[in-house]
TORKOLDO-367115 format. One record per residue: y, z, x of N, C-alpha, C in turn; residue in three letters. Coordinates in Angstrom, 2 decimals. Atoms other than C-alpha are relative to their C-alpha. Layout:
// residues N
MARLUM   n.north      n.up    n.east   ca.north     ca.up   ca.east   c.north      c.up    c.east   residu
MARLUM         Y         Z         X          Y         Z         X         Y         Z         X      Ala
...
// end
This chain:
// residues 66
MARLUM   n.north      n.up    n.east   ca.north     ca.up   ca.east   c.north      c.up    c.east   residu
MARLUM     -1.07     -0.79      0.53       6.01    -52.32    -11.26     -0.54      1.22     -0.74      Met
MARLUM      0.57     -1.11      0.77       3.92    -50.21    -13.63     -0.74      0.95      0.93      Ile
MARLUM      0.75     -0.84     -0.94       1.71    -48.95    -10.78      0.96      0.84      0.83      Val
MARLUM     -1.00     -0.73     -0.77       4.78    -47.96     -8.78      0.57      1.16     -0.81      Ser
MARLUM     -0.54     -1.07      0.84       6.19    -45.96    -11.69     -1.06      1.06     -0.25      Lys
MARLUM      1.07     -0.97      0.23       2.81    -44.32    -12.38     -0.23      0.86      1.24      Leu
MARLUM      0.22     -0.79     -1.21       2.36    -43.29     -8.76      1.18      0.92      0.27      Ser
MARLUM     -1.18     -0.85     -0.18       5.94    -41.98     -8.59     -0.06      1.19     -0.96      Arg
MARLUM      0.13     -1.09      0.96       5.36    -39.93    -11.76     -1.11      0.96      0.40      Asp
MARLUM      1.12     -0.84     -0.41       2.03    -38.66    -10.44      0.42      0.91      1.15      Phe
MARLUM     -0.38     -0.81     -1.15       3.46    -37.50     -7.12      1.11      0.99     -0.35      Phe
MARLUM     -1.03     -0.93      0.45       6.47    -35.96     -8.83     -0.63      1.17     -0.74      Ser
MARLUM      0.71     -1.06      0.72       4.17    -34.01    -11.14     -0.82      0.85      0.96      Thr
MARLUM      0.80     -0.74     -0.97       1.92    -33.04     -8.24      0.88      0.94      0.82      Ala
MARLUM     -0.93     -0.88     -0.73       4.90    -31.67     -6.30      0.43      1.18     -0.87      Arg
MARLUM     -0.39     -1.07      0.91       5.99    -29.68     -9.34     -1.10      1.02     -0.20      Gly
MARLUM      1.14     -0.90      0.15       2.52    -28.23     -9.84     -0.22      0.81      1.27      Val
MARLUM      0.16     -0.71     -1.27       2.27    -27.34     -6.14      1.08      1.06      0.17      Ala
MARLUM     -1.09     -0.98     -0.13       5.66    -25.62     -6.19     -0.20      1.16     -0.96      Ala
MARLUM      0.22     -1.05      0.98       4.85    -23.69     -9.35     -1.17      0.89      0.39      Leu
MARLUM      1.16     -0.82     -0.39       1.43    -22.57     -8.11      0.30      0.84      1.24      Ser
MARLUM     -0.35     -0.82     -1.17       2.87    -21.42     -4.77      0.92      1.14     -0.40      Ser
MARLUM     -0.85     -1.09      0.50       5.54    -19.41     -6.61     -0.83      1.09     -0.67      Leu
MARLUM      0.86     -0.97      0.68       2.87    -17.76     -8.73     -0.82      0.79      1.00      Ile
MARLUM      0.84     -0.69     -0.99       0.67    -16.96     -5.74      0.81      0.94      0.88      Leu
MARLUM     -0.80     -0.82     -0.90       3.48    -15.58     -3.59      0.78      1.10     -0.71      Leu
MARLUM     -0.77     -1.02      0.71       5.13    -13.51     -6.31     -0.77      1.30     -0.14      Ser
MARLUM      0.79     -1.22      0.11       2.28    -10.97     -6.32      0.41      1.06      1.00      Gly
MARLUM     -0.40     -0.98     -1.00       3.59     -9.31     -3.17      1.27      0.73     -0.42      Thr
MARLUM     -1.23     -0.64      0.43       6.91     -8.54     -4.82     -0.23      1.00     -1.12      Ala
MARLUM      0.28     -0.88      1.12       5.21     -6.62     -7.63     -0.56      1.35      0.44      Leu
MARLUM      0.55     -1.26     -0.48       4.01     -3.74     -5.41      0.97      1.14     -0.31      Ala
MARLUM     -0.83     -1.17      0.31       5.24     -0.29     -6.40      0.48      0.65      1.29      Ala
MARLUM     -0.51     -0.66     -1.21       7.46      1.50     -3.85     -0.72      1.33      0.24      Pro
MARLUM      0.66     -1.24     -0.40       5.82      4.36     -1.93      0.80      0.64      1.12      Gln
MARLUM     -0.71     -0.73     -1.04       7.05      6.99      0.52     -0.60     -0.21      1.38      His
MARLUM      0.64      0.18     -1.29       4.64      6.00      3.28     -0.93     -1.19     -0.02      Gly
MARLUM      0.91      1.13     -0.14       2.18      3.43      4.55     -1.40      0.55      0.24      Ile
MARLUM      1.38     -0.41     -0.17      -1.58      3.81      4.31     -0.87     -1.24      0.05      Ser
MARLUM      0.91      1.15     -0.10      -4.35      1.44      5.34     -0.88     -0.10     -1.25      Met
MARLUM      0.88     -0.02      1.16      -6.54      2.52      2.40      0.48      1.08     -0.97      Tyr
MARLUM     -0.35     -0.97      1.02      -5.41      4.23     -0.81      1.39      0.57      0.18      Gly
MARLUM     -1.29     -0.69     -0.06      -2.58      6.73     -1.02      0.22      0.61      1.38      Glu
MARLUM     -0.28     -0.69     -1.27      -0.83      8.21      2.05     -0.47      1.46     -0.06      Pro
MARLUM      0.52     -1.36     -0.04      -2.29     11.56      3.17      1.09      1.05     -0.16      Asp
MARLUM     -1.06     -1.00      0.03       1.02     13.38      3.56      0.92     -0.25     -1.20      Leu
MARLUM     -0.93      0.18      1.12       3.33     14.03      0.60      1.37     -0.46      0.50      Pro
MARLUM     -1.31      0.52     -0.39       6.86     12.68      0.59      0.92      1.09      0.56      Ser
MARLUM     -0.87     -1.09     -0.46       8.38     16.12      1.32     -0.67      0.89      1.04      Asp
MARLUM      0.68     -0.83     -1.00       6.17     17.29      4.22      1.01      0.46      1.06      Phe
MARLUM     -0.95     -0.56     -0.97       7.90     19.52      6.77     -0.49     -0.15      1.43      Ser
MARLUM      0.54      0.14     -1.35       5.56     19.17      9.75     -1.32     -0.75     -0.08      Ala
MARLUM      1.28      0.69     -0.06       2.62     17.04     10.79     -1.13      1.03      0.08      Leu
MARLUM      1.09     -0.97      0.04      -0.80     18.70     10.38     -0.38      0.57      1.37      Pro
MARLUM      0.41     -0.47     -1.33      -1.40     19.03     14.15      1.10      0.79      0.70      Tyr
MARLUM     -1.12     -0.74     -0.58       1.95     20.79     14.77      0.01      1.42     -0.57      Val
MARLUM     -0.15     -1.38      0.44       2.27     24.58     14.63      1.48      0.23     -0.31      Asn
MARLUM     -1.40     -0.17      0.40       5.48     25.04     12.66      0.53      1.38      0.35      Ala
MARLUM     -0.41     -1.37     -0.33       5.52     28.77     13.54     -0.02      0.26      1.50      Asp
MARLUM      0.04     -0.18     -1.45       5.34     28.20     17.30      1.35      0.50      0.49      Ala
MARLUM     -1.27     -0.49     -0.54       7.95     30.02     19.40      0.83     -1.14      0.58      Pro
MARLUM     -0.91      1.04     -0.48      10.98     27.91     20.25      0.62      0.44      1.33      Lys
MARLUM     -0.66     -0.29     -1.27      12.68     27.69     23.64     -1.01      0.21      1.12      Gly
MARLUM      0.88     -0.23     -1.13      11.20     28.77     26.97      0.29     -0.96      1.13      Gly
MARLUM     -0.17      0.85     -1.18      10.89     27.09     30.35     -1.36     -0.44      0.50      Ala
MARLUM      1.25      0.52     -0.57       8.26     25.01     32.08      0.03      0.23      1.49      Ile
// end
């Protein structure tokens, strides 16, 4: 009887510790600051208000035919 109660208390405590530790470990991803873009390393290269990509000539003539 005593062993049954001790094992039940132990497993109940172990489940509680496992749940609490998983909450602590998984909550770190929610603490990230919002950004305007995605970058593999460091800050994004382009600012949040860029008008054209670096390889595009924004002053190129528009229209024409191929």
